[in-house]
N, C-alpha and C positions, 0 to 999 in steps of 0.2 A: 450504330453498332450495338448488338445485344450483349448482355453480360456473358452469355455462352461464348460469343466470339472473343470478347475481351479476355475471358478465362483461358482460351486457347493461346493467346499471346502471353498470358502470365505463365503458362506451362513452359513456354519457350524461354521466357525471361523471368524466373520465379523470385524476383526481389523488387520491392517497391521503395520509393523514397518520396518525401514531402519537402525536403530542404535541398536546394541545389548545391549547398556547401558540403553536403554529405553524400552526394551521388557517387555510386560505383559504376563501373562500366557494365552496361546491360540493364541497369535499373529501369523500371517503369516509373516515370515521374508523375505524381498527382498534384496538379496545380491548385492546391487549396487556397482559400482566401478567408479573411476575417476582418475585423474592424481596423486593424493596423497593418495588414499585409495582403498581398495579392499575388499568388503564385503564377497566375497567367502572364505576369510581366517578365517572368524569368525563363520562358520556354527556350530562348536562344542559349542562355547559359546552361540549361539542363542538357541540351543536345551536345554542346561543346564539352560538357563534363563526362559525356559517355552514355547518356540515357538512350534506351532503345525506343521507347515511346513516351509521349507526353499526353496526359489526359487533361483536357481543358474545358471550361465552360464559358470562355470569352474568346472571340475571334482574335487570332494571333497574326502579327505581321510577318511571322516566320513562315516561309514556304517549305513544308516538309510533309511528305505523305504519311509519316508516322505520328502525326498529331491526331488524337482521338477526341472528338467533340461530344460533349454530353450536357444535359441540362443542369446538372449539379455535381461537381466533382466529389464532394464529401459523400453524398448519397451513393454515388457510383462506387466509391471506395468501400463503403459499408456493404453494398450489395455484392461486390466481388468477394469480400470476406465471408459473407454468408454462403455464397456458392462454394467457396473453398472449404468452409466448415462442413458442408453437407457431403463432401467427398469422404469424410471419415465416419459416415453412417452406413449401415448395411453393407459392410465390406464382404468380399467374396467368401471369406471363411465364416460368415454369419455373425461376426462380431462388430461392435462399434467402439470407437475410441472414447474413453471417459473424458469429458470436459468438465473440470471442477472450477466453479466460480467462487471467488472469495471477496466479500465486502464487509463493511463495518465502519464504525466511527473511529476506533483506535485499533492499532495492531494488525491491520490487514496486510500491509506490505511485509512485515516481519513474519507473519503467519504464512503468507505466500512463499517467501524465501525458504522457510523451514520445511514446508510441505514439499517444495521442489527438491530440496536436498535429500529428504527421506525417500521420495519416490525414485529419484535418479540413481539410487543404489541398486535398483532392481529393474527399472524400465527406462526406455528412451523417453524422456520427459521434456516438454517445452513449456516455457512460462513467460509471463510478462517481464520485460526488461526494465529495470529501474522503476519509475512510476508512470509508465505509459498506460494509464488506467482509465482514460476518458474516451470520448466519442471518436477521437482520432487514434489514440494509442491502442485501443482494443482491436479495431480492425487490423492495424499493423501487426499486432501480436498474433492474431489468427492467421494472417497471410505469411507469417514467418514459420509456421508449422510445416515440417517436411513430411514426405510420405512414410518415413520410418517411425513416426510418432506412435508411442504406445500409451502416453498420458499427456494431458494438457492442463495446465493450471493458469487461470486467467483472473487477474485482479481487477475489480470494478470499483472505481471511485465515483462519488456523486455529491453534488451540493444543492440539488433541488429535485422535486418530485418528477417521476416518469423517466428519469435518466436510466436507472437500472432496468426498468421495463423495456426501454428501447435497446439497451445493450443485449438483453436476452434474445431479442428477435434475430440477431445475427450470430451471437455466440452459441445459442441453443445449448446451455449447460445441461449435463446429465446429473450433476451433483452440485451442491452448494453449501457454503458455510458463511454465516454472519458472525463476526467476532463479537460484536456488541453494538448497542445503540446508545450513544452518549450525546453530550452537548457539543456537537460539531456542526458547522455550517448552519447555525440557527437562522441566520438571515435568509438563506435560500429556502430552507425547509419550513420556516415559519414556526419553529418551536420543537420541543422534544418529541411530541406526538407525530409531527411531520417527519422527523428523522426516522422513527419506527416505521411509518408508512412507506417512506422512500426506500429504506433498506429492505423492508418486507416485500418489495416487488420481486426480489429474487425468490423468496418463499412462494409467492403467488404463482410464478412461472413454473416452479418445480411441482407445485400442487396440481396444476393443470396438465402437466406432461408426465406425471408419474415418476418424477425424479426422486433422488435421495438427498437428505440433508445431514450434515454433521452438526450437532447442536450441543452447545454448552448449557447444560441443564441447571447450572448455578444461577443463571439469569432467568427469573420467572417470566419476564416479558417475552423472552424468546420462546418459552414453552407456549405462552398464549398466542404468539404470532404464528406458530407452526401448527396450530390445531388442525388444519385441513390436510396436512401432509401425512401420508401413510408410512413412508419409508424414512425412518429416523435412526441415526446411530449417535449415541450420546457420549459425552466426555465431561469431566468436571472434577470437583473435589470429592463429592459423595453421590451415591445413588445414580451412578452412570455406568455404562459398559466399560469405559476406560477412565480411571481416576488416578490422580497424582497429588503429591504434596511437596511443599518446599522443604528441603533438608538444610540448606545453607543459603544465606542471602547477604553476604558481606562482600560487596563488589560483584564477584561472579556468582551467578545463580546456579545452585545445584538442586535437582529435584529427584524424587523417587516415584516410580509407578506403583501404585497400590492395588490396582485391579486391571486385568486385561492384557498384561505383558509382564514377563519376568525380568524386569530391569530395575535393580535396586537403586542405581545411582546414574544420573546423567549430569555431568559437570560441564555446564555450558560456558560460552564466552559472552553471555548476555548480562546486562545489568538490570536489576529491578524485578521484584516478585510479581509485578504486573505482567511479566512475560510468561508466567506459568500457563495461563489459558492458551497462549499462542503455541507453546511447546506441546501442550496436551492435544490441541487440534491436529498438529502434525503427527503425533503418536497415533491418534485415532484413525486418521486417513491412511497412514502407513500400514497399520494392522489390518484395516478393512481390505486393503489390496494385497495382503499377504507378504509384506516386507518383514524379514526376520528381525527379531528383537535386537540382536547384536548390530545389525546394519542400521537400525533406527538409532541406537545409542551412539554409534560412531558418527553418523551423519550429523546429529544434533550437537555433539561435542566438537566436531570440526568446523561447524558454521561460525564464521566470524563476521559480526555486523559491520556495515560500512555506511557511508553517506549520512553521518551524524545521527544514526539510530542506535540507541542503547549501547553506545561505545564507551569503553573504559580506556582512557588515555593517560599514560604516565608522562609527565612533563617535569623534568628535573625531580624535585622531591615531592611534587604535588600529584594528586590523583584526581583526574577530571572525568566526570560522568557527562558525556556529551549526548544529549537527546534532543537535538535542535532541528530535526527535519520538519517537525510540525508540532502544533499544540492547540488544545481546546480545553475548556474547563474540566472535562472528565480526565483527560490524560495529565493535565497539570496537577490536579489534586492527587492522582495516583503517584506521580513522580515526587511530589513534595513529601507525602506521607512515607513513601519508601525510603527517601533520603534521610528523613528524620529518624527512622528506625535503624539506620546503619551506624556502625561504629565510626568514631572519629572525633577528635577534640577541637579541630579548627575547621568547621564547616562553613562554606561560603555558598550562598544561593544567588545565582545570576539568572534572571528570568526576563524574557522579552514579551511583548504584547501578543494577544491572541486575536486572530483575524476572523472576519465573516460572522460576527455575533450580532450585528444589527443593533437594535434598540436595547438589547440586553448587555451590550458590551461593558459599559461602566459598572453595572451591577456585578457582572461576573468577575471583572478585574478586582473589584472591591472584596469579593469573596476570597480570592486568592490572597489578598493582603491579610484578611482576618485569619486565614489558615496559617500563614507564615508566622503570625504573631503568637500562635499557640505553642511554638517550639523555640528552642534556644539555638541561635546561630552566631557564628563569629561575625558575619556580615551579610546583609541582604542588599542586592543591587538589582534595580529594575530599569527596563527601557520600554518606551511606548507611551503614547499620548493618553491612553485610557487608564493608566495607573494615576489616580488623583487623590488629593487629600492624604498624603503619605505622612506617617509618623516620623519623628526626628531621627529614629534609628535606621531608616531606610534611605539609601542613596538612589537618585534617579538621574538617568541620562536619556538623551533623545534617540541615540542610535547604538547599535552593537559595537561599531567602530570606536565610539567614544569610550565605551566600557573597556574595550581592548587596550586603549591608551592608559586608562586608569589602572587596569589590572597589571600591566607591565610595570608601571611606576611603583606598585606596592611591593613587588619582589617577595611574594608570599613563599613561605617554606613549610613543608609538611602539612599542607592544607588539602582538604577534600572539597571539591567544587562541583556543584550541579549547574549545568548550563542547559536551558530549555526555552523554546519560544516558537512562534509560528514561522513558516518558511520565509515569509516576507521580511522578517526581522533579521535574517541571516546571522543568527547568534554564534555560529562557528567562527565568525570574525574576531570574537573575543580572544581566541587563543592562536590566531594566525599571525 
C-alpha cells in the first residue's frame, strides 16, 4: 500500500494511536516497536478496542482485512505525517500555513506553550501536546492538525546529532526558534559544541529553504550560528526589534516591553527571571503575526504553568517553587541564582541529580555544590549518586521519596523551597 492510499484511509479515520490502552473508536493503530515493547503483538486488542486499521511490520495471527503491512511502522508513520504536512502548502487561496519549530536546551516547552497561548487569541493554532517532541511525538503532533489550522507550533527535543535534521524532513518548518544551547544531553551530543551543532540543524534547514527565524540576540552564539539565514526577527534585552526587562521577580515574574509593543506590564504566573527570554519569544512571534498588544498581554498573564514547570505552590505556610520537570547544568545554575536573589528568610534548596551528562556528570554536580556554597540557605538537600564529597552542611538522600519523608517530618513553617531535578529523579514526590 502506498502512502497516498494510506492517507485516503487517514482522511476517513483522521486519528492515530500507538498505545492500545488509549485507542478511541475509529483510530488507526500504528504497531510501533522498541527494545522493550512490540505493538505487533497487540493487534487483536487494538481491533477489540475499536481501531479501524492496524499498521504492522510483522505478520499477525489475526485475520483481518484492515491490517496494513509495511516494512517499518515508524518510517510509515513519519511518511504519513510528511504527506499530511504537505497538504498545508500551496493552498487554493495561494497561502501556506506557518509551521513554527521550537527547540533548545532549556525553556522550549514553556516557550512553545506561551507562543501557542498568544497565537490562539487570533488564530486557530495547533501545537505539541505535553512533551511529545521526539521521533514519535512529532509525527503524532502533525497528524493531529486539522483542516481548519491557521498556525502550527511544533516542539522539537533532541539528545544527539541529526535528530532535528530528521524532524525537519517531515515537519518542514517555515519558521524556527532556538531558545538557547546549554549543557544538556552532553552524553549524546558529545559536549557543548555538539549541542550547538545539533540544535543548529534547525537553522541549517531554514537557511536552505528560505525560512524565518526568531532569534534572541542576547546570545552571541545564536548570532554566529544564524549567519547563513537571511530572514531574522530579533528579541532580547537590548539591540533587538522586540525588547523587554524584568520589572519584578519575587515569586511571580512581571516584565515590561521596552521596544516593539506598547505593553508596560505583563504580570505572569511564572517563577524565575530565566523565563524572560521565553516570554519575549512569544511576544516577538505574536507581534510578527499581527496579534494585538492587549491580546498578547492577556494571554501571557492568563497562562498558568503545569507539569512541574516553573510552578509556585502554596502549601500551608510554605511557598514552593517546583521546577522539577527537567534539569541540566545550565538550567540548574539559573534556578539557583534566581532563588538566591529572591526575598525570604528561610530558604530551603532541594535538588535532584542531572541525567545524561556522561563523563562530565561528577564534575557538573560538583559545580552545583560549589555554587550552592556561595549563598546562605536554611538547608540544602540533595538526591542522586553523582553528588559526592559533600560538606557537612548538606544533607544527602538516595531518592526523592526519601526526601519527601524527611520533609514531612520537619514540619517547616513560613519557608520558601526550591525543588528541581531531572525527570528521572521525580522530584515532585517531595511534596506529594
